[in-house]
N, C-alpha and C positions, 0 to 999 in steps of 0.2 A: 389809744395810748399803749405803748409797748410795755410788756411786763418785764421787770428786771429782778435779778437776785443779787444779793451781796456774796462775793467770793473772796476769801482770804487766800493770798498767795505768799509764799515764803522763799522763793528762789528766783530763777531766771525770768519769770513773768513780771517781776517788779520793774518799776520805772527805770529806764536807762540800761537795763540788762539784756542779755542775749535774746531772749524770747518775748520781750515786751511787745514787739510788733504784732505778736499773735493776739494780744489783748486789744490792740487798736484795730486789728483786722476784723474782729467780731463786734466792734463798736462799744467796747467796755470803757467805762469812765472811772478814773481814780477818785476815791472818796476820802480816804485818810490812812494814816499809819496807825498801827495798833499792836498789842501784845496778846498772845494767847494766855490762858490761865496756866499756872505752872504744872502742867500735866503732860508735857510733850518732850520727845527726844528727837534729835536731828542728826542725820548722817550725810556725809559727802559721798556722792556716787561718782567716783573717779575724778573728783574736783571739777566736774562738768555741771552738776546741779545737785540740790539737796533732796532728801526724802525725810518726811516727818511722820512720826507715829505718836498716837496718844498712849500713855502708859499708866499703870496703877501706882508705880513707885519710881523714884529717881528722875522725875520730870522737872522741867524748867519752863519759864515763860520764854516764848520765842517771838522775835519781831516779825510782823507780817504787814502786808498792805491790803486794805479792803478796797475792792473794785465793785462797781455796779455793772453787771453783765446782762445783756439781753437774754432772757430765759431760753428763747428759741435757738440761741447760738452756743449754749453750753456744751452740747455734744460736739460741735465743730472744734471748740477750744480744747476739750478733752482729747480728741483724736490727734491734735497737734502736739500734745505733751509726750515726753519720752516714755518708753515702755515701763510699766511698774508703778506709775503715778496714777492716782485715782482721785475722785471727788468724794468727800465725806463730810460729816458734820464736825465743826470745830467750835470750841468754846473760847471766847475771848476773856481777858482779865476783867472786863466790865460785867461778865455774866451773860452777855449776848451770845447767842448761838447762830453761826452762819455756815454756809458751805465753805469748804476749804480744800486745798490741794494736799493730799496725804500720800505716803508711800506704802506700798504693800510690803509685808514683812520679808518676803524672799529677796526683795531689792536691797534691804538694809543688811542682810546677813553677811558678815565678814568685811563690811565697809567701815571706814573711819568715822567714829562718832564725833560730832562737832557741837553737841549740845552746849558745852561750856562757853562757846562764843556767843550764844544767845541769838544767832541768826546768820543767814547766808552772807549778808553784806559784811558783817564783822569778821566772819571766817575768811572771806576772799581778801579783805584788807590785810588780815594776818598773813595770808599766803604771799601777797604782794610785798609786804614788809620783809618777809623771809628772803625773797628773791633779791631784794636790794642790799641785804647785808653782804659785805665782801667775804668771799671764800678765802680762808687762810691759805697762804702759799705753803707748799710742802718745804721742809727744811732742805737746804743745799746739801749735796752729797758730802762735802767736806765737814759738815756739822753733824753728820750721822755718827753714831757710835761704831767703833770698829768691830771686827769679828769677835765673837765671844771666845774667851780662853777656855780650853778644855778643863773640865773638873777633874782634879786628881784625887 
């Protein structure tokens, strides 16, 4: 019987997203959706993928997916991840501790914090909504104010 481990993923490895094929490539199986305990912060790395870190203050619960991954394939999966992402222990809202994809601190420095969205899917939905909002047309030249009168 093959040994498997639970892995919590919070970004592009999730079902239907850009790198989900990497999960399938290593024979991982989706188990369930879950939330972390409220001790994590999330950053967008150039709007390509997230990076999550556990913090002592200012954390929130983040949406994750739990996958069962063959233990012998974990290193293959990690090597397919973008630079700066790593595997560490993650605590779920239920108190359960599983392995999870986390971001190294250097990766998050100077990046947009997206913790308030509660997860990568919610953040990318927000980005899609922003793109759908019409951009206001600039005013026509005849509606612009004329040159300023010199101050006397």
